[in-house]
Every structure is written in C-alpha cells, then in structure tokens.
C-alpha positions in Angstrom: -39.0 128.8 94.8 -35.2 129.3 94.7 -33.1 129.2 91.5 -31.0 125.9 91.0 -27.4 126.6 89.8 -25.6 123.7 88.6 -21.4 123.5 89.2 -19.2 122.2 86.3 -18.7 119.3 88.6 -22.4 118.8 88.4 -22.6 118.9 84.8 -19.7 116.3 84.7 -21.2 114.0 87.1 -24.5 113.6 85.3 -22.8 113.1 81.9 -20.8 110.4 83.1 -24.1 108.7 84.7 -25.6 109.3 81.6 -22.9 108.2 79.2 -22.4 104.9 81.4 -26.1 104.0 81.3 -26.1 104.3 77.4 -22.8 102.3 77.2 -24.8 99.6 78.7 -27.5 100.3 76.0 -30.1 101.3 78.8 -31.6 104.3 76.8 -35.0 104.2 78.6 -33.2 104.1 82.1 -30.9 107.1 80.8 -34.2 109.0 79.9 -35.7 108.0 83.2 -32.6 109.0 85.3 -32.5 112.4 83.8 -36.2 112.8 84.2 -36.1 111.8 87.9 -32.7 113.9 88.5 -34.5 117.2 87.2 -37.6 116.2 89.2 -35.0 116.1 92.0 -33.6 119.6 91.6 -37.2 121.0 91.4 -38.0 119.2 95.0 -34.5 120.6 96.5 -35.5 124.1 94.6 -38.6 124.1 96.9 -37.6 122.8 99.8 -33.9 123.2 100.4 -33.8 121.9 103.9 -35.1 118.8 102.8 -31.9 116.7 102.7 -29.7 115.6 105.4 -26.7 117.4 106.3 -23.5 115.6 105.1 -21.2 114.6 107.8 -17.6 114.1 107.4 -14.3 114.2 109.0 -12.9 116.1 105.9 -13.1 120.0 105.3 -16.1 120.4 103.2 -18.3 123.2 102.0 -20.6 124.4 104.9 -24.3 123.2 105.3 -23.5 120.6 102.5 -27.0 118.6 102.2 -27.7 115.5 100.0 -30.9 113.8 98.9 -31.3 110.5 96.9 -32.9 110.6 93.4 -36.3 109.0 93.6 -36.4 105.7 92.0 -32.9 105.8 91.5 -32.1 106.1 95.4 -28.8 105.1 95.2 -27.8 107.9 93.5 -27.1 111.3 95.8 -27.6 114.9 94.9 -25.1 117.5 96.8 -26.2 120.8 97.3 -26.0 123.9 99.4 -27.7 127.3 99.7 -25.7 130.1 97.7 -26.3 133.5 97.4 -28.5 133.5 94.4 -29.9 130.0 95.0 -29.4 126.5 95.6 -25.8 125.5 94.2 -26.2 121.6 93.0 -22.4 120.5 93.9 -22.3 116.8 92.9 -24.3 113.7 91.7 -23.1 110.7 93.2 -23.8 106.8 93.0 -23.6 105.8 97.0 -21.0 103.3 96.3 -18.6 106.0 95.2 -16.0 107.1 97.8 -18.0 110.3 98.0 -15.7 111.9 100.8 -12.5 111.9 98.7 -14.4 113.7 95.8 -15.8 116.4 97.8 
C-alpha cells in the first residue's frame, strides 16, 4: 500500500469543512465525514488509479485525479502520485469553483 501524504492545502480544506459542519451543530455528521474521509484516503492508497483524471483547460499538476468521499459524494478528494506515495492535494465540495483553486 502507498503512503498517504497530505498537503497543507488538504489540511486547511478539511479543517474548513469540519468547522462548517460544527457551526451547523452537526457534530455527528462531522464525525462521520472525518471517518469517511480517512477511509477514502486508505482506499486511494490501496488503489491509486481508482480516481478519474481531472480534466481542465487550466494548467494543473500532471496526472491529478479525483475520487468522491463515500457517503458524502459531493465532496471530492484530489490527489496524484508522488515520489514517496500519494499526495492528497485538496478536498472540495463539488459546487465550488474547483478549477480556479487547483
């Protein structure tokens, strides 16, 4: 299995999502999201080619892939292979302007 490496942007994205859920008084949802996100990382580590290549007209990291978080399919994990494992670049809600942020 590949090592998962989280970017600083990934940490910020996750903190922002969890903060929003907690502000909505959805502690149970925040816990389920956090667990589903970790399970997603494990799945990606095991099967790194699982995700779809991200198509964009903008310049982006080579071979950037995305995969939905099970149970929270509107949230997408963006990742790519790196020298020492799988780099998790970002975590976005599908309604965000993803191309402008990657």
